[in-house]
N, C-alpha and C positions, 0 to 999 in steps of 0.2 A: 698628245703632248704632254708632259709632265705638270703635276700641280703648281701652280706658282709659289713663289718663296715666301716664307713667313713674313719677312719685311714689307713685300710688295703688298700683302694683304692687308698688312698693319697700315701702310701707308693710304691706300684705296679707303678703307674704313674711317680712316682719320679725315681726309680730305672730302669723303661724302658727308660726313658728320660737320666739318666747318662750311660746306657748301649747302646746307640744310636738305640733303639729299637722302630719302628711306630707300636703302639698298639691302635686300635680304643677302644671306651669305652665298646663295648662287651667283645674284648680278655681282655681288662683290670679286667673288672667283673668277667670272667673265671678264668683269674689267680689268683686274690684274693681269689676266693672260695677255689681253690687247696690249697693255702698258707694257708688258715685259716684251712682246713681239716687236712694238714701235721702239722700244729701247735697243732691241739686237739689230733692227734695219739700220738706225741711227749711228749704232756702232761700226757696221758694215762700211756705212758712207764715210764716216770719220776717219776710217783707216786708208782710204783710197788717196794716194800722193798726190795732191793736185798743187799747183803754183798757181799765184795771181794771173798768169799769162794764160792758163785753162778756163777763167771765170769770164763766162761771156755776156754779163750781165751790162757792160760797158757800151755795147751796141744796141741795147733796148732804147727804143724811140717811142713813147706813146703818141698815139694818133692824136690830132688837135682836137680839142673840144669843139663839139659844133655849135655853132651861134643859133640865135632866134630865127635868123633869115633861113636856116636849113643847110648854111655852108658845112661842108664836111673836111 
């Protein structure tokens, strides 16, 4: 894989500094590489043409919270 873009490297350096993380240049490059991979995966997912009917979240029903008596 190619080296990360200069803007991504700069972003990682600034974000690390803002968070108080001490990253050497090798760590900055690794984080930037993973950041760019994540961005590419998000772009692929964002490009999938989905409609509201494709979203299955509405069928999610959490299990009841167990009570102190051990009911499930």
